[in-house]
N, C-alpha and C positions, 0 to 999 in steps of 0.2 A: 506514476508519481501520485502521491496523496497529500492532502492538506490536513494537518492535524488540528485538533480543537483549539490549540493555542496559536494557530496561524503559521506555525513552522511547516516546512515541506520536507517530505522524506520519500525514499523509495523502499518498498517492501520487497524483500528478496523473493524471487520465484522458487527458491529452494524450499521455502516453508509452505505448508498447507494451512490455509486460514481456517480457524475453527468455525463451525456452522453458526455460532452466535455472532460472528463478525460479518456475516453475509446477510444483507437485507434485500429481500425481493422487492422489485419495483412493479407497479401496475403494468399490464400489457399495453402495448401501443394501440392507439385507436384503429378502428377498422378502415379509416381513410388514410392511414399512414402507409408509406411504401412497404414497410416491413410489419404490416398489421399483425397483431397478436404477439409480436416478439416481446420477450420479457427480459429485462436487464436486472442489474443489482447494484447496490451501493455497499461500501465497506464501512463498518463501524470501527474506527481505529482504536476505540477504547478497549476492544476485544483482541487486538493484535499486540502480542508482547513487544515491549520497547526493544528487547534484544533482537527482534526480527526486523528492525528498521535501520536504514542508513540515512543519517541526517544530511540534508542538502542546505537548508536554511535553519539556523538556530538563533533565537533572540535577535532577529533582523540581520544576522551576519551570514553571508554566503560562504559555504564550505568551498575551498578551492577545487576546481573541476578535476584536477588530477588525483585528489584524495577520494572522491566518491567511488570510482571503480576499484581502487585499492581497498577501500573499506568493505565493499561488496565481496570481493574475492576473499578477504580475511574472514568475513562472516561465514561464507559458504564453506571455508576450510575448517571452521571451528568444530571440534569433535564434541563439544558439549551439546550441540543441537542434533546430533545424528543418532 
């Protein structure tokens, strides 16, 4: 799940590959950390197409839980993205 700049939450479909511009490398973990040197990343949602998102919360309104998986399946079947 991701939190958009406007405070809404969405799920980005695993069907899509994120463009490199959307992936922001984080600094490595400290040498004292359990996973020292491990490098994670953040996603810049401004670089992920809106068509590749499934809304969960929009304008403070929660999408009914039965609609989210349905919308994800509908998105993954869409031929316009293949």
